[in-house]
One Martini backbone bead per residue (centre of mass of N, CA, C, O) as a GRO file, in nm:
protein
  286
    1MET     BB    1  10.479  10.473   7.452
    2LYS     BB    2  10.737  10.557   7.615
    3LYS     BB    3  11.074  10.571   7.536
    4LYS     BB    4  11.193  10.496   7.829
    5TYR     BB    5  11.065  10.234   7.767
    6LYS     BB    6  11.104   9.878   7.779
    7LYS     BB    7  11.084   9.577   7.657
    8VAL     BB    8  10.964   9.289   7.843
    9TYR     BB    9  11.022   8.978   8.024
   10SER     BB   10  10.924   8.787   8.249
   11LEU     BB   11  10.964   8.495   8.425
   12ALA     BB   12  10.647   8.449   8.331
   13HIS     BB   13  10.621   8.556   8.030
   14GLN     BB   14  10.554   8.866   8.053
   15ALA     BB   15  10.461   9.137   7.892
   16GLY     BB   16  10.638   9.462   7.900
   17TYR     BB   17  10.719   9.779   8.066
   18ARG     BB   18  11.034   9.946   8.153
   19ASN     BB   19  11.273  10.155   8.288
   20TYR     BB   20  11.423   9.887   8.399
   21THR     BB   21  11.683   9.672   8.418
   22VAL     BB   22  11.924   9.502   8.564
   23LYS     BB   23  12.139   9.577   8.357
   24ASP     BB   24  12.099   9.880   8.369
   25LEU     BB   25  12.161   9.918   8.671
   26LEU     BB   26  12.452   9.804   8.671
   27GLU     BB   27  12.554  10.020   8.453
   28LEU     BB   28  12.496  10.273   8.664
   29LYS     BB   29  12.720  10.232   8.837
   30GLY     BB   30  12.873  10.537   8.925
   31ARG     BB   31  12.674  10.739   8.731
   32THR     BB   32  12.389  10.717   8.893
   33LYS     BB   33  12.135  10.850   9.084
   34LEU     BB   34  11.898  10.678   9.268
   35THR     BB   35  11.553  10.581   9.342
   36GLN     BB   36  11.367  10.464   9.639
   37ILE     BB   37  11.032  10.341   9.726
   38ASN     BB   38  10.807  10.277   9.978
   39VAL     BB   39  10.495  10.129   9.909
   40ILE     BB   40  10.126  10.078  10.017
   41THR     BB   41   9.977  10.213   9.771
   42PRO     BB   42   9.847  10.283   9.467
   43GLU     BB   43   9.871  10.591   9.489
   44GLU     BB   44  10.174  10.597   9.548
   45ALA     BB   45  10.266  10.444   9.296
   46ALA     BB   46  10.153  10.637   9.084
   47ALA     BB   47  10.305  10.888   9.182
   48ALA     BB   48  10.591  10.775   9.147
   49GLU     BB   49  10.577  10.731   8.843
   50LEU     BB   50  10.503  11.030   8.769
   51ALA     BB   51  10.783  11.123   8.928
   52ASP     BB   52  11.026  10.927   8.837
   53ILE     BB   53  11.080  10.696   9.002
   54ASP     BB   54  11.291  10.428   8.976
   55LEU     BB   55  11.210  10.262   9.249
   56LEU     BB   56  11.019   9.995   9.391
   57ILE     BB   57  10.871   9.896   9.713
   58THR     BB   58  10.699   9.606   9.861
   59GLY     BB   59  10.454   9.419   9.963
   60ALA     BB   60  10.220   9.149   9.922
   61ASP     BB   61   9.927   9.249   9.991
   62ARG     BB   62   9.909   9.486   9.727
   63LEU     BB   63  10.054   9.407   9.461
   64LYS     BB   64   9.853   9.407   9.226
   65GLU     BB   65   9.767   9.707   9.256
   66ILE     BB   66  10.054   9.830   9.237
   67ARG     BB   67  10.129   9.722   8.959
   68GLU     BB   68   9.888   9.861   8.812
   69ALA     BB   69   9.968  10.160   8.903
   70ALA     BB   70  10.291  10.066   8.826
   71PRO     BB   71  10.381   9.913   8.535
   72ASN     BB   72  10.691  10.064   8.466
   73THR     BB   73  10.823  10.003   8.744
   74PHE     BB   74  11.065   9.890   8.924
   75LEU     BB   75  10.983   9.592   9.125
   76THR     BB   76  10.993   9.518   9.468
   77CYS     BB   77  10.950   9.230   9.692
   78GLY     BB   78  10.865   9.132  10.006
   79ILE     BB   79  10.946   8.856  10.238
   80LYS     BB   80  10.838   8.669  10.500
   81TYR     BB   81  11.016   8.430  10.669
   82THR     BB   82  10.797   8.341  10.892
   83GLU     BB   83  10.608   8.201  10.654
   84HIS     BB   84  10.874   8.007  10.609
   85GLU     BB   85  11.017   7.674  10.663
   86SER     BB   86  11.118   7.664  10.357
   87LYS     BB   87  11.258   7.682  10.046
   88GLU     BB   88  11.006   7.579   9.896
   89SER     BB   89  10.805   7.783  10.011
   90ILE     BB   90  10.953   8.043   9.915
   91ALA     BB   91  10.947   7.971   9.617
   92ARG     BB   92  10.641   7.972   9.575
   93LYS     BB   93  10.612   8.272   9.646
   94CYS     BB   94  10.791   8.386   9.426
   95PHE     BB   95  10.623   8.279   9.186
   96LYS     BB   96  10.366   8.439   9.254
   97LEU     BB   97  10.498   8.721   9.227
   98ILE     BB   98  10.588   8.693   8.936
   99GLU     BB   99  10.299   8.663   8.821
  100LEU     BB  100  10.244   8.977   8.926
  101GLY     BB  101  10.525   9.145   8.820
  102VAL     BB  102  10.790   9.123   8.944
  103ASP     BB  103  11.155   9.204   8.940
  104SER     BB  104  11.203   9.159   9.259
  105ILE     BB  105  11.356   9.028   9.562
  106HIS     BB  106  11.336   9.066   9.905
  107THR     BB  107  11.526   8.907  10.170
  108ASN     BB  108  11.600   9.042  10.424
  109SER     BB  109  11.609   8.780  10.689
  110TRP     BB  110  11.711   8.544  10.558
  111ASN     BB  111  11.827   8.259  10.496
  112ILE     BB  112  12.110   8.204  10.317
  113ASN     BB  113  12.009   7.935  10.183
  114PHE     BB  114  11.761   8.060  10.050
  115ILE     BB  115  11.908   8.256   9.866
  116LYS     BB  116  12.065   8.045   9.709
  117TYR     BB  117  11.822   7.889   9.602
  118ILE     BB  118  11.673   8.122   9.450
  119SER     BB  119  11.913   8.201   9.259
  120GLU     BB  120  11.885   7.936   9.076
  121PHE     BB  121  11.619   8.084   8.924
  122ASN     BB  122  11.696   8.384   8.832
  123ILE     BB  123  11.617   8.570   9.065
  124PRO     BB  124  11.608   8.879   9.156
  125LEU     BB  125  11.812   9.009   9.429
  126GLN     BB  126  11.766   9.179   9.747
  127GLY     BB  127  11.938   9.278  10.004
  128HIS     BB  128  12.027   9.297  10.377
  129VAL     BB  129  12.200   9.535  10.583
  130GLY     BB  130  12.272   9.606  10.905
  131PHE     BB  131  11.988   9.741  10.994
  132VAL     BB  132  11.768   9.480  11.091
  133PRO     BB  133  11.486   9.473  11.253
  134MET     BB  134  11.461   9.147  11.294
  135LYS     BB  135  11.781   9.172  11.422
  136SER     BB  136  11.800   9.372  11.676
  137THR     BB  137  11.875   9.176  11.910
  138TRP     BB  138  12.176   9.131  11.784
  139THR     BB  139  12.238   9.471  11.764
  140GLY     BB  140  12.091   9.637  12.019
  141GLY     BB  141  11.862   9.752  11.855
  142VAL     BB  142  11.758  10.077  11.771
  143LYS     BB  143  12.043  10.122  11.576
  144PRO     BB  144  12.329  10.166  11.464
  145VAL     BB  145  12.560   9.996  11.238
  146GLY     BB  146  12.931   9.991  11.225
  147LYS     BB  147  13.125  10.151  11.425
  148LYS     BB  148  13.263   9.897  11.462
  149LEU     BB  149  13.488   9.695  11.326
  150LYS     BB  150  13.338   9.424  11.355
  151GLU     BB  151  13.077   9.524  11.220
  152ALA     BB  152  13.194   9.621  10.950
  153ILE     BB  153  13.308   9.349  10.862
  154LYS     BB  154  13.040   9.197  10.860
  155ILE     BB  155  12.905   9.368  10.643
  156TYR     BB  156  13.110   9.310  10.421
  157GLU     BB  157  13.075   9.000  10.420
  158GLU     BB  158  12.772   9.002  10.351
  159ILE     BB  159  12.798   9.147  10.081
  160LYS     BB  160  12.989   8.942   9.943
  161GLU     BB  161  12.798   8.703   9.968
  162LEU     BB  162  12.567   8.822   9.799
  163GLU     BB  163  12.736   8.864   9.547
  164ASN     BB  164  12.819   8.562   9.507
  165ILE     BB  165  12.523   8.465   9.469
  166GLY     BB  166  12.377   8.725   9.277
  167CYS     BB  167  12.303   8.987   9.366
  168TRP     BB  168  12.213   9.319   9.256
  169ALA     BB  169  12.140   9.416   9.557
  170VAL     BB  170  12.174   9.637   9.862
  171GLU     BB  171  12.052   9.708  10.164
  172VAL     BB  172  12.172   9.990  10.363
  173GLU     BB  173  12.123  10.022  10.715
  174CYS     BB  174  12.245  10.229  10.938
  175ILE     BB  175  12.538  10.320  10.854
  176PRO     BB  176  12.820  10.451  10.808
  177ALA     BB  177  12.899  10.653  10.548
  178ASP     BB  178  13.210  10.584  10.527
  179ILE     BB  179  13.173  10.281  10.507
  180LEU     BB  180  13.001  10.272  10.249
  181ALA     BB  181  13.198  10.421  10.065
  182GLU     BB  182  13.404  10.185  10.067
  183ILE     BB  183  13.224   9.946   9.983
  184ASN     BB  184  13.120  10.063   9.706
  185LYS     BB  185  13.407  10.023   9.562
  186ILE     BB  186  13.393   9.675   9.621
  187THR     BB  187  13.114   9.647   9.465
  188ASN     BB  188  12.885   9.536   9.207
  189MET     BB  189  12.662   9.619   9.355
  190LEU     BB  190  12.395   9.786   9.448
  191THR     BB  191  12.360  10.050   9.669
  192ILE     BB  192  12.111  10.096   9.935
  193SER     BB  193  12.028  10.384  10.106
  194ILE     BB  194  11.932  10.395  10.464
  195GLY     BB  195  12.106  10.594  10.662
  196SER     BB  196  12.413  10.576  10.478
  197GLY     BB  197  12.428  10.803  10.288
  198SER     BB  198  12.556  10.938   9.956
  199LYS     BB  199  12.752  10.688   9.829
  200SER     BB  200  12.542  10.553   9.691
  201ASP     BB  201  12.336  10.447   9.425
  202VAL     BB  202  12.085  10.450   9.628
  203GLN     BB  203  11.794  10.610   9.746
  204PHE     BB  204  11.601  10.538  10.050
  205LEU     BB  205  11.243  10.563  10.118
  206PHE     BB  206  10.955  10.622  10.280
  207SER     BB  207  10.657  10.751  10.208
  208GLU     BB  208  10.575  10.846  10.498
  209ASP     BB  209  10.823  11.035  10.525
  210ILE     BB  210  10.794  11.213  10.276
  211LEU     BB  211  10.483  11.291  10.352
  212GLY     BB  212  10.422  11.300  10.671
  213TYR     BB  213  10.323  11.007  10.793
  214HIS     BB  214  10.206  10.835  11.112
  215ASN     BB  215  10.038  10.562  11.230
  216ASP     BB  216  10.231  10.530  11.509
  217SER     BB  217  10.317  10.831  11.610
  218SER     BB  218  10.574  10.880  11.494
  219LYS     BB  219  10.864  11.006  11.379
  220THR     BB  220  11.085  11.121  11.184
  221PRO     BB  221  11.362  11.009  11.102
  222ARG     BB  222  11.679  11.127  11.089
  223HIS     BB  223  11.739  11.004  10.788
  224ALA     BB  224  11.492  11.165  10.707
  225LYS     BB  225  11.252  11.340  10.479
  226SER     BB  226  11.003  11.584  10.469
  227TYR     BB  227  10.778  11.724  10.203
  228ARG     BB  228  10.526  11.678  10.383
  229ASN     BB  229  10.202  11.722  10.586
  230PHE     BB  230   9.990  11.463  10.626
  231ASP     BB  231   9.899  11.478  10.913
  232LYS     BB  232   9.747  11.746  10.880
  233ILE     BB  233   9.573  11.670  10.641
  234PHE     BB  234   9.427  11.431  10.785
  235GLN     BB  235   9.314  11.602  11.016
  236ASP     BB  236   9.150  11.791  10.834
  237ILE     BB  237   8.980  11.571  10.704
  238GLN     BB  238   8.848  11.471  10.966
  239LYS     BB  239   8.711  11.737  11.035
  240GLU     BB  240   8.541  11.745  10.773
  241ARG     BB  241   8.386  11.489  10.823
  242ILE     BB  242   8.245  11.574  11.083
  243LYS     BB  243   8.102  11.819  10.966
  244ALA     BB  244   7.941  11.667  10.750
  245PHE     BB  245   7.790  11.469  10.940
  246LYS     BB  246   7.651  11.689  11.112
  247LYS     BB  247   7.495  11.824  10.882
  248TYR     BB  248   7.336  11.576  10.803
  249GLN     BB  249   7.195  11.530  11.074
  250ALA     BB  250   7.053  11.808  11.079
  251ASP     BB  251   6.896  11.792  10.810
  252VAL     BB  252   6.723  11.550  10.890
  253SER     BB  253   6.599  11.663  11.153
  254PHE     BB  254   6.496  11.943  10.980
  255LYS     BB  255   6.405  11.860  10.684
  256LYS     BB  256   6.653  11.928  10.457
  257PHE     BB  257   6.672  11.608  10.420
  258PRO     BB  258   6.528  11.546  10.157
  259LEU     BB  259   6.462  11.692   9.866
  260LYS     BB  260   6.307  11.706   9.571
  261LYS     BB  261   6.585  11.693   9.405
  262HIS     BB  262   6.656  11.397   9.552
  263SER     BB  263   6.405  11.287   9.394
  264VAL     BB  264   6.170  11.057   9.266
  265LEU     BB  265   5.885  11.088   9.051
  266ALA     BB  266   5.582  11.013   8.967
  267ASP     BB  267   5.344  10.988   8.763
  268GLN     BB  268   5.036  11.121   8.817
  269LYS     BB  269   4.859  10.903   8.686
  270GLU     BB  270   4.999  10.663   8.828
  271LEU     BB  271   4.946  10.760   9.118
  272ILE     BB  272   4.640  10.749   9.113
  273LYS     BB  273   4.616  10.449   9.053
  274PHE     BB  274   4.774  10.353   9.301
  275LYS     BB  275   4.589  10.472   9.518
  276LYS     BB  276   4.334  10.315   9.434
  277LEU     BB  277   4.449  10.030   9.473
  278ILE     BB  278   4.516  10.061   9.774
  279THR     BB  279   4.229  10.126   9.867
  280ASP     BB  280   4.096   9.867   9.765
  281TYR     BB  281   4.276   9.674   9.920
  282ASN     BB  282   4.199   9.785  10.212
  283ASN     BB  283   3.878   9.723  10.147
  284GLY     BB  284   3.880   9.426   9.995
  285ASN     BB  285   3.917   9.499   9.674
  286LYS     BB  286   4.073   9.256   9.475
   0.00000   0.00000   0.00000
C-alpha cells in the first residue's frame, strides 16, 4: 500500500485506505489547491486515481464499479431528490451508498430539512449553491448566478446555512469569481468551484469536458477546458469499427474466413469411424 494512503473505517465499519479523510481536507483549506472530477465510468475513475486526482464524484448508477476501480480516492456520490419523497427514504438511500464505500454524499438540490436530518447521522455532506441545474427555473435558466447583490447575498446565506448544518464542503457553480473569493474567506467549509474562479479550495470539472467528448452534441462550456479531443477519437474508432465489420462481411462472402487455422479438426481415424457410422445410420443399419 502506498504511503500516501491512510487506513480508515467507513461509516459502515468497512476497513480501507484513502488519500484523504474529511479532517485532512478541512485542514488543507487555504493551504493547498485540490481537484475534483465527476466520473461516470470505472475506466475514468481508475484513470483519475492513477493521475492523483484528489476527489471524485459520481452518481449512484455505477457506484459499485467506480468504487472498485478507484478504491483509494475520496469519493462523493450524488442522490436525486426526486426519487425520495421523505427524509426517511433519502436516509435509506444514503445508508446503501455508505455500504458501497462512499466517503461523502452530495446534497444537490435537496430540501434543506433533508440535509439537516441526514447530518444527524454524521454522514459527510457536500452542498451545492449558485447555478443548480435542477433549480434553473428559479434563477432564470442556464446562466451565471450572483451578479446582482440580492443573488450574491442569497448565495452567502445558503453557504452559511450549510456550514451551520455541518457540511464539510460546498460546490459553488457559475457565480462571479470575485464574489466567491470573498465568501471563501469567511466560511470554514471547503469551496468547490465549477465556473466560479480560482479562489476556491477545490477546482471541479466533469470528465467529459476534460476529455473532450459530449454525448449530447453540446460544446465544452466556457468555464471548462478540454485537454484531449475524445470526440474525434471516438469518431475515428467508429470508422474503424465499420471498416472491420465490412472486411469481415467480405471475407465470409468470398470464403476467406474462416480458414483452416481458425478451425479445430478431428483426428483422422476418428473422422473415418464417424463417417462410417453416419453412413450406416442413413442406410438404416442402426
